C-alpha positions in Angstrom: 83.1 75.0 149.9 80.2 75.1 147.5 79.2 78.4 145.9 75.5 79.2 146.5 73.4 78.5 143.4 71.6 81.9 143.7 74.9 83.7 143.4 75.8 81.7 140.2 72.4 82.8 138.8 73.1 86.4 139.7 76.5 86.2 138.1 75.2 84.7 134.9 72.4 87.4 134.8 75.1 90.1 134.9 77.5 88.5 132.5 76.9 88.9 128.8 78.1 85.8 127.0 78.5 87.7 123.7 80.9 90.2 125.4 82.8 87.5 127.2 83.2 85.2 124.2 84.0 88.2 122.1 87.2 88.8 124.1 88.6 85.6 122.7 86.7 85.0 119.5 86.2 87.4 116.5 82.4 87.5 116.3 80.2 88.8 113.5 76.5 89.6 113.7 74.5 87.0 111.7 70.8 87.6 112.1 69.7 87.4 115.8 72.9 85.6 116.8 76.7 86.1 116.5 79.1 83.6 114.8 82.8 83.0 114.5 85.5 80.4 114.2 85.3 77.8 116.9 88.2 78.2 119.4 87.9 74.5 120.4 88.7 72.9 117.1 90.4 74.0 113.8 88.0 75.2 111.1 88.0 77.6 108.2 84.2 78.1 108.0 82.5 79.5 111.1 80.3 76.9 112.9 80.4 78.6 116.3 77.3 80.5 117.3 76.6 82.7 120.3 72.9 83.5 121.2 72.4 86.8 123.1 68.8 85.9 123.8 69.6 82.4 125.3 72.9 83.5 126.7 74.4 80.3 125.3 77.2 79.3 122.9 77.1 76.3 120.6 79.5 74.8 118.0 77.8 72.8 115.3 81.2 71.3 114.4 82.5 69.9 117.7 79.3 70.0 119.7 80.6 72.1 122.6 78.0 74.3 124.2 77.2 76.1 127.4 76.9 79.5 129.2 79.6 82.1 130.0 81.1 80.2 132.8 81.2 77.0 130.7 83.0 78.8 127.9 85.7 80.2 130.2 86.2 76.8 131.7 86.6 75.2 128.3 88.8 78.0 126.9 91.1 78.6 129.8 91.2 75.1 131.3 90.4 76.5 134.7 88.1 74.9 137.2 84.6 75.9 138.0 85.4 77.7 141.3 88.4 79.6 139.8 86.3 80.8 136.8 83.4 81.9 139.0 85.8 83.9 141.2 87.5 85.5 138.2 84.3 86.4 136.5 82.8 87.7 139.7 85.8 89.9 140.3 85.3 91.4 136.8 81.8 92.5 137.8 82.8 93.5 141.3 80.8 90.7 143.0 82.2 89.1 146.2 81.8 85.4 146.0 80.0 84.0 149.1 80.9 80.7 150.5 78.3 78.2 151.4 78.8 77.7 155.1 75.1 77.2 155.8 73.6 74.3 157.6 71.8 71.6 155.7 68.5 73.2 156.8 69.6 76.6 155.5 70.7 75.0 152.2 67.4 73.2 151.8 65.6 76.5 152.4 67.7 78.2 149.8 67.0 75.4 147.3 63.3 75.9 148.0 63.6 79.6 147.3 65.4 78.9 144.0 62.7 76.5 143.0 60.1 79.1 144.0 61.7 81.7 141.7 61.8 79.2 138.8 58.1 78.4 139.4 57.2 82.1 139.5 58.8 82.8 136.2 57.0 79.8 134.7 53.7 81.1 136.0 54.4 84.6 134.6 55.4 83.1 131.2 52.1 81.2 131.0 50.2 84.4 131.8 52.1 86.2 129.1 51.2 83.5 126.6 47.5 83.9 127.6 47.6 87.7 127.3 49.0 87.4 123.8 46.2 85.0 122.8 43.6 87.4 124.2 45.1 90.3 122.2 44.5 88.3 119.0 40.8 88.0 119.8 40.3 91.6 120.9 39.5 94.0 118.0 39.3 96.9 120.5 42.8 96.3 121.9 44.2 95.8 118.4 42.6 99.0 117.2 44.2 100.9 120.1 47.7 99.6 119.2 47.2 100.4 115.5 46.1 104.0 116.4 49.3 104.3 118.4 51.2 103.2 115.3 52.3 99.8 116.7 52.7 97.2 114.0 52.0 93.5 114.5 55.7 92.8 114.1 56.7 95.1 116.9 53.9 93.8 119.1 55.2 90.3 118.5 58.8 91.3 119.3 57.8 92.8 122.6 55.3 90.1 123.4 52.4 92.6 123.9 49.1 91.2 125.1 45.7 92.1 126.5 44.1 91.4 129.8 40.3 91.2 129.3 37.8 93.1 131.4 36.7 90.1 133.5 37.6 89.9 137.2 38.9 86.3 137.0 40.1 85.8 133.4 43.2 83.9 134.7 40.9 81.3 136.2 40.6 80.0 132.7 44.4 79.8 132.3 45.4 78.2 135.6 43.6 75.1 136.9 43.9 76.2 140.5 43.0 79.9 140.8 43.6 79.6 144.6 47.3 78.7 143.9 49.5 80.8 146.2 51.9 81.4 143.3 49.3 83.5 141.5 49.4 85.9 144.4 53.2 85.6 144.9 53.8 86.5 141.3 51.6 89.6 141.5 49.0 88.3 139.0 46.2 87.9 141.6 45.1 90.1 144.5 43.7 88.5 147.6 41.3 90.5 149.9 42.7 91.4 153.3 39.5 90.4 155.1 38.4 87.5 153.0 41.0 85.1 151.5 38.3 83.8 149.2 38.0 87.2 147.6 40.5 86.8 144.7 40.6 88.7 141.5 43.0 89.5 138.6 45.3 92.5 139.2 45.3 93.4 135.5 41.9 94.0 133.8 41.1 95.7 130.5 44.7 96.7 129.8 47.3 96.4 127.1 49.9 94.1 128.7 53.7 94.8 128.5 55.7 91.8 129.7 58.8 92.8 131.6 61.8 90.5 130.8 65.1 90.3 132.5 68.4 90.2 130.5 68.0 86.4 130.0 64.5 86.9 128.4 62.5 85.5 131.3 59.2 87.2 132.1 59.5 88.6 135.6 56.6 91.0 135.7 54.1 93.1 133.8 53.1 96.7 133.0 49.5 97.3 132.0 48.1 100.4 130.3 44.5 101.4 130.1 42.9 101.8 126.6 41.2 105.0 127.6 41.7 107.8 130.1 41.0 105.8 133.3 43.3 106.1 136.3 45.8 104.9 137.0 47.0 105.0 133.4 49.8 102.5 134.1 49.7 99.7 136.6 52.9 97.6 137.3 53.5 94.3 139.0 54.3 94.6 142.7 57.7 93.7 144.1 58.2 89.9 144.1 61.0 87.4 144.6 61.8 87.8 140.9 60.9 91.4 140.2 62.6 94.5 141.6 61.7 97.8 140.0 64.9 99.5 141.1 67.0 97.0 139.2 65.1 96.2 136.0 64.6 98.3 132.8 61.7 97.7 130.4 62.9 96.8 126.9 66.5 96.2 127.8 66.3 92.5 126.7 64.8 93.6 123.4 67.3 96.5 122.9 70.5 94.6 123.5 71.5 94.4 119.8 70.3 97.9 119.0 72.4 99.4 121.8 75.6 98.1 120.1 74.3 99.3 116.7 73.2 102.8 117.8 76.1 103.3 120.2 73.9 104.7 123.0 70.9 103.8 125.3 67.9 106.1 125.3 66.2 106.1 128.7 62.5 107.1 128.5 59.7 107.3 131.0 57.1 104.9 129.7 56.5 101.5 128.2 54.7 103.0 125.2 57.6 105.3 124.5 59.9 102.2 124.2 57.6 100.3 121.9 56.7 103.3 119.7 60.4 104.3 119.3 61.3 100.8 118.3 58.6 101.1 115.6 60.1 104.4 114.4 63.7 103.1 114.2 65.0 103.7 117.7 65.1 100.2 119.1 67.8 101.3 121.6 65.2 102.8 124.0 64.5 101.5 127.5 62.3 102.7 130.3 62.3 102.7 134.1 59.4 100.8 135.7 57.3 103.5 137.3 60.1 104.5 139.7 63.0 107.0 139.7 66.2 106.0 138.0 68.6 104.2 140.4 72.4 103.6 140.3 71.5 99.9 139.6 69.7 101.0 136.5 72.7 103.0 135.3 75.2 100.3 136.2 73.2 97.7 134.2 73.1 100.0 131.1 76.8 100.5 131.2 77.2 96.8 130.7 76.0 97.2 127.2 77.1 100.7 126.1 79.4 103.6 127.2 76.8 106.3 126.3 73.4 106.9 127.9 70.9 109.6 127.0 68.1 110.3 129.5 64.9 111.6 127.9 62.4 113.6 130.0 59.5 115.9 129.4 60.3 119.6 129.7 57.9 120.2 132.5 58.6 120.5 136.3 58.0 116.7 136.8 60.4 115.9 134.0 63.0 118.2 135.7 62.6 116.5 139.0 63.0 113.1 137.4 66.1 114.3 135.6 67.7 115.4 138.9 67.1 112.0 140.4 68.7 110.4 137.3 71.6 112.8 137.6 72.3 111.7 141.2 72.2 108.1 140.1 74.5 108.6 137.2 77.2 110.8 138.7 79.1 108.0 140.6 79.4 106.1 137.3 80.4 109.0 135.1 83.9 108.0 134.3 86.1 109.8 131.8 85.3 107.3 129.0 81.5 107.4 129.4 79.0 109.8 128.0 75.9 110.8 129.9 73.4 113.3 128.4 70.0 114.7 129.3 67.4 115.4 126.6 64.5 117.7 127.5 61.6 117.7 125.0 59.0 120.5 124.6 56.2 120.1 127.3 53.7 119.2 124.6 55.8 116.2 123.4 56.9 112.8 124.6 59.5 110.9 122.4 56.8 109.1 120.5 54.8 112.2 119.6 58.0 114.2 118.8 59.3 111.7 116.3 55.8 111.5 114.6 55.5 115.3 114.5 59.1 116.3 113.6 60.6 113.1 112.1 63.3 110.7 113.0 66.0 113.0 111.7 64.9 115.8 114.0 64.8 113.5 117.0 68.3 112.2 116.2 69.5 115.8 116.1 67.8 116.5 119.4 69.6 113.5 120.9 73.0 114.7 119.6 72.3 118.1 121.0 71.2 116.8 124.5 72.7 118.5 127.5 76.0 116.9 128.7 76.2 115.7 132.3 78.8 118.4 133.2 76.5 121.2 132.0 73.4 119.8 133.7 75.3 119.7 137.0 76.0 123.4 136.7 72.4 124.1 135.6 71.0 122.0 138.5 73.2 123.7 141.0 72.3 127.2 139.7 68.5 126.6 140.0 66.9 129.4 142.1 70.3 131.1 142.5 70.9 134.7 141.5 74.3 134.3 139.8 74.7 138.1 139.6 75.1 138.3 143.4 77.7 137.0 145.8 74.9 135.4 147.9 73.5 133.6 144.8 76.9 132.4 143.7 77.6 131.1 147.3 74.3 129.3 147.2 75.3 127.8 143.9 78.6 126.5 145.3 76.7 124.9 148.2 74.4 123.2 145.8 77.2 122.0 143.5 79.4 120.5 146.2 77.3 117.3 146.9 76.8 116.7 143.2 80.5 117.1 142.4 81.5 114.9 145.3 79.5 112.0 143.7 81.8 112.0 140.7 84.7 109.5 140.5 88.2 110.9 140.4 89.4 111.8 136.9 89.7 114.4 134.2 85.9 115.1 134.2 85.8 115.8 137.9 88.9 118.0 137.7 87.5 120.1 134.8 84.1 120.4 136.4 85.7 121.7 139.6 87.3 124.4 137.5 83.9 125.2 135.9 82.3 125.5 139.3 85.1 127.8 140.6 84.7 130.0 137.5 81.0 130.3 138.1 81.6 131.3 141.8 84.3 133.7 140.5 87.1 132.3 142.7 90.2 130.3 142.0 90.2 126.5 142.0 92.6 126.4 144.9 90.3 128.7 146.9 87.4 126.4 146.2 89.4 123.4 147.2 90.2 125.1 150.5 86.5 125.9 151.1 85.6 122.3 150.4 88.4 120.9 152.4 90.0 119.3 149.3 93.5 120.8 149.4 96.0 118.0 149.2 93.3 115.4 148.8 93.9 115.2 145.0 97.4 114.0 145.5 97.7 112.1 148.8 101.0 110.7 150.0 101.6 107.5 148.1 101.4 104.5 150.5 104.3 102.1 150.5 103.4 98.8 148.8 105.7 97.0 151.2 103.9 97.9 154.4 104.1 95.3 157.2 101.0 93.0 157.6 100.2 94.5 160.9 99.8 98.0 159.4 97.6 97.0 156.5 94.3 98.8 156.5 95.6 101.7 158.7 93.7 104.9 158.1 96.2 107.4 159.3 99.7 108.2 158.1 102.0 106.3 155.7 102.9 102.7 156.5 106.3 102.1 158.1 108.9 100.7 155.7 110.2 97.2 156.3 113.6 98.0 154.7 115.9 101.0 154.7 114.8 103.7 152.2 116.5 103.7 148.8 118.9 106.5 148.1 117.5 109.4 146.2 120.0 108.9 143.4 119.1 105.2 143.0 118.9 104.4 139.2 115.5 103.5 137.8 115.1 99.9 136.9 113.5 99.3 133.6 110.3 97.3 133.8 110.4 93.7 132.5 107.8 94.6 129.9 105.4 97.4 128.9 102.5 95.4 130.4 104.4 95.2 133.7 104.9 99.0 133.8 101.3 99.6 132.8 100.2 97.5 135.7 102.3 99.4 138.1 100.8 102.7 136.9 97.1 101.7 137.0 97.5 100.1 140.4 99.1 103.1 142.0 97.5 106.1 140.2 93.8 106.2 141.1 91.7 107.4 138.2 94.2 106.4 135.5 92.1 103.4 134.4 89.0 105.4 133.9 90.9 107.9 131.8 91.5 105.2 129.2 89.2 104.4 126.3 87.3 101.1 125.7 89.9 100.0 123.1 92.7 100.7 125.6 90.9 98.5 128.2 90.5 95.8 125.6 94.2 95.9 124.6 95.3 95.6 128.2 92.8 93.0 129.2 94.0 90.8 126.3 97.6 90.8 127.5 99.1 87.4 128.5 98.8 86.3 132.1 99.4 87.5 134.7 98.8 91.0 133.3 95.6 90.5 131.3 93.7 88.8 134.1 94.9 91.6 136.5 93.7 94.4 134.2 90.4 92.6 133.8 90.1 92.3 137.6 90.9 96.0 138.0 88.2 96.9 135.5 85.7 95.1 137.7 87.0 96.8 140.8 86.7 100.3 139.2 83.3 99.6 137.8 82.0 98.5 141.2 83.9 100.8 143.6 85.4 103.6 141.6 89.1 104.6 141.9 90.9 103.1 144.9 94.4 103.5 146.5 96.8 100.6 146.4 96.1 99.8 150.0 92.4 99.0 149.2 93.3 97.1 146.0 95.8 95.0 148.0 93.1 93.8 150.4 90.7 93.1 147.5 93.4 91.0 145.7 93.7 88.5 148.6 93.0 85.1 147.1 93.3 86.2 143.5 95.2 83.7 141.3 97.5 86.6 140.2 97.8 88.1 143.7 101.6 87.5 144.0 102.3 88.9 140.5 100.5 92.2 141.4 102.3 92.5 144.8 105.7 91.8 143.2 105.0 94.5 140.6 104.2 97.1 143.2 107.1 96.1 145.5 109.4 96.5 142.5 108.7 100.2 142.4 111.2 102.6 143.8 109.7 105.2 146.1 111.1 108.1 144.1 109.4 107.0 140.9 105.9 108.4 140.5 103.2 106.6 138.5 102.5 109.1 135.8 99.3 108.4 133.8 100.9 110.2 130.8 103.5 107.5 130.7 100.6 105.0 130.3 99.6 106.6 127.0 103.1 106.2 125.7 103.1 102.6 126.6 99.8 102.0 124.8 101.0 103.8 121.7 104.0 101.4 121.6 102.0 98.3 122.4 99.1 98.9 120.0 101.0 98.0 116.8 102.4 94.8 118.5 98.9 93.8 119.6 97.4 94.4 116.1 100.2 92.3 114.5 99.5 89.5 116.8 95.8 89.6 115.9 96.7 89.7 112.2 99.0 86.7 112.6 96.2 84.8 114.3 93.8 85.8 111.5 96.2 84.5 108.9 96.7 81.3 110.8 92.9 80.9 110.9 92.5 81.7 107.3 90.4 84.8 108.0 91.6 87.0 105.2 88.8 89.5 105.7 89.7 90.1 109.3 93.4 90.4 108.3 92.6 93.1 105.7 90.3 95.0 108.1 93.1 95.3 110.6 95.6 96.7 108.1 94.3 100.3 108.3 94.3 100.1 112.1 97.9 99.0 112.0 98.9 101.8 109.7 97.1 104.3 111.9 98.8 102.9 115.0 102.2 103.0 113.4 101.6 106.6 112.4 100.6 107.6 115.9 103.7 105.9 117.3 106.0 107.8 114.8 104.2 111.1 115.6 104.6 110.5 119.3 108.3 109.8 118.7 108.8 113.0 116.7 109.3 111.4 113.3 
């Protein structure tokens, strides 16, 4: 059955072609793009280019080009449907099947066409606003006074909406076109359809772009002290405030270079910080931070710093951001909260104290774990039993948002220490005793019992003798797969380089690790029973089931064993990469991997006691 086109578009919007191609091709930053040796034909000089702005790849040698899905089809030889399913699983997206009637498909096609038309209308308006800025000395003077250079204004596509009520009538031939209203550019009177006027007037215009660079909305700021200071586009078929972040498209490269995303509260903060050397800043769009915002940021970086004013409003906004971030706070991610003095926003702080001082403030930002404790302790007298009990009640719903892992376990201990009781006592109070280590479900449960919510599944064969010898796994990758599929939280305890190493294993293991990464990202740690259901229809489903069925019941899946496996596998993996580099004639890559190999061998010897 056909896969709906709107789902393909959503998948491509989530997938980063640079990250996907980078799994298979050694890419280097070259200007605005990335380049490397083409994987589709032999070459010694790179002619293969990947554009993060266009989300396309192109080889000037063999002519192959396309998007992320096209690359995976060419590289793996898989069909379109298979690639879409695999890629969707990596991002935790269920693939819908197009079972609609012809009328429903026609309606969906019309909606797709409407979205494309709206982005075209918004792009034309953005061009017009940019031209108006060039002819407005007053608007240019405002930006200069705010320290915004012409280059930064160009990079962010800044513009100006003149004072007139119907300026856009000179841009679009038909001012009564319904698309002007649907896109949020024009307001139509409730009592008089003929009463139409521009939504944005006498404002600096900030075009809001999605991750593909398409204009999907606007933010407008007054030049003086009029209210409202900021005015945003309304919700439209292409613009959803709870999903989009201002400046993310422009910050993509800087996020990799700086190593973290700085989330601010305003458009001007983002632009001003880019001017001052912090191009990794983004902003929410006049709404509280949502889980969708945080999820989107973690596609580009493992470290996020939320910046807020130090006043009461800033604290309230920080608490909302905390609630949005907690479910995604895995053991390999960093989430911090930066509170500036009440008299400063990020722009003014950098100008007053300097970029170095701001960078130090970012490094000293409050870690998520400490902010949880601070937030729970608010209005609690920690010197009294009543106050500490109140603190525990406040901390419980926050702690329960965390995914299972080392961070959650440590924070539970910190909460218990603040309450002045033991961890076991706190677990009993919260009904957690035994929940941390549930009885492991048998992987060979009969089909009729799958999905049962109470009690262990009945075995389909006699239990093995307690003294049964342990069968060595067929490979380290095989044993690693058994561990991560049966020990919830073990995947999140690994680093990004560990994930990469496992995801690059040969099939069936690499695709299964990549699939698990998508599952954890979308749903958090899950028991094998849930993973088994999610695997149905996966190309490597049988391999995963065989791996789990090969486990003896008396063998626990110990996450510590996983670290030993990775220590042994890392030198082998690096040698394979070095061999590939020599075969491709990439001496620079080969030499850059030598120190990593030496370090990996040292770690392996130290672990072995040599």
